[in-house]
N, C-alpha and C positions, 0 to 999 in steps of 0.2 A: 569455520566454526563460529566466527564472530557474528555472522548472520543469525545463527541459532539464538544467541543471547538477545540480539535485537528483536528477533521474532517474538520471543517470550515477553520482552518488555512491551512491544507494540500491542500484542494481544491483551496483556494485562491492562494497559492503559485504555484500550478500546472498550473493555468491559467496565471501565471507570473504577478499577480497584487500585488501592494503594499497595505498596510493597508489603506492608504489615498484614493486610488482608490475605494476600497470596501466601505469605509465610504461615499464617494461621491455618489456611486451608491445606497446606502441604505438611503441617505439623512440624515446623522447624522455626528457628529463631529468625527474627527480621534481618539480623546481620548476615546469617547464613544465606538467606534468600537474596539479599542485596549482592552478595558475592557471586551468586549465579548470574544475575543480570549484568554484572560487571565483567563477566568472563573469567573470574578468578577461581572458579570451581570446575573441576572435571566432572561431568555428569555421567552417571551410570545409566544404562538403558532403563532400569526400573524407575529411576527418578524422572527420566524423560517421559516415560509412559504416564507417571503420576501427574506431571505438569500438564501434559496434553489432556488428560482426563479432567483435571480441574478447570482448564481453560475451555473445555468443551470442543476440542478439535481432535482429529486423527493425528497420530504420531507423524505420519508422512506429511501432513499439512503443516505441522509445527516445524519440521525440518526444512520444508521447501515453501514456506509461507511467502506469498506475494503481497506486499504492503498496499498495492493499489486496489486489491480486491478483498473485501471482507465478506466472508460467508458466515451467516448467522446459523449456527447449528441448532437443531431442535433438541435442547437439553432440558433437564428438569429445572423448573423455575427456582426451587430451593435446594441449596447444597448443605448437607449436614456437616457441621464443624466437628472437630476432634472430640470434644467432651459431650457432644450430643444434645446439649441444652440450648444452643443458639442456632439460628438459621440465617443464612445470607441470601438475599434475593439476587438472582442473576441480573445485574444491571444492564447486561448486553441487550436484554429484551425490553428495556424501558423505552417508552415512546420518545423521550427527550434525546436519548442516545441515538436512536434510529433517525430521528429528525435531523440531528446534528450531522450525522454521516451523510444523509441525503443532501443536505445543504452544501456540504463540502464537495460532494460529487457534482451537484448542479453548478457550482462555481468553477470546478475543474472543466466541466463541459463547455461553459461559457468561454473560458480562456482558450480552450482548444478551437472553438468556433472562430474566435478572433484571430488565432494563429492561422487557421485555414483560409480565412478571408484575406489576410496579409499575403499568404503564399500564392493565392489565386491572382492577386494584384501583381506580384512579382512575375508570375508566369505570363500574364497578359503583357507586361512590359517587355519580357524576353521575346515573346512572339512578335511584338511590334519592331523590336530591334533587328530581329532576324529578317523580317520583311523589308526594312529599310536597307539592310546590308545586301539583300538579294537585288533590290532595285539599283543600288549603287553599282553592284557587279554587272548588272545588265547594261547600265548606262556606259560603263567603261568598255564593255565588249562592243557596244554600238559605236563608241567614239574611236576605238582602235580599228574597226572595220572601215570606218569612213576615212581615216587617215591612211590606212594601208592599202 
């Protein structure tokens, strides 16, 4: 269940929203919303559905959200707030957020490439060691046949 609260927090942050923004969209107090992210609140299915809708994800995605993959859902750009007089632009779709996430992904890929290069080096070293050991074994066999 702890993952659920972390998923909610991660998606909120991904959208660039503060807890106060989320609380307003959910028509609740900021303290009550903070208690959700802290795992202090038992969530009913209706509240989970509401949170998923506000975040623009399916309920199943919210429950099983993988932090390494962000799927940007095609949601309405403006979400109507409770009193109907204010609009909040869905910051998930802003260019800067998308560029930021792309840069993070690019850096992660660079790190993975470096790790792969290092692993290839280790594998080559292992192959050389195996070849040397085979050569030593062959020399020992030849030496024992000459002595014997």
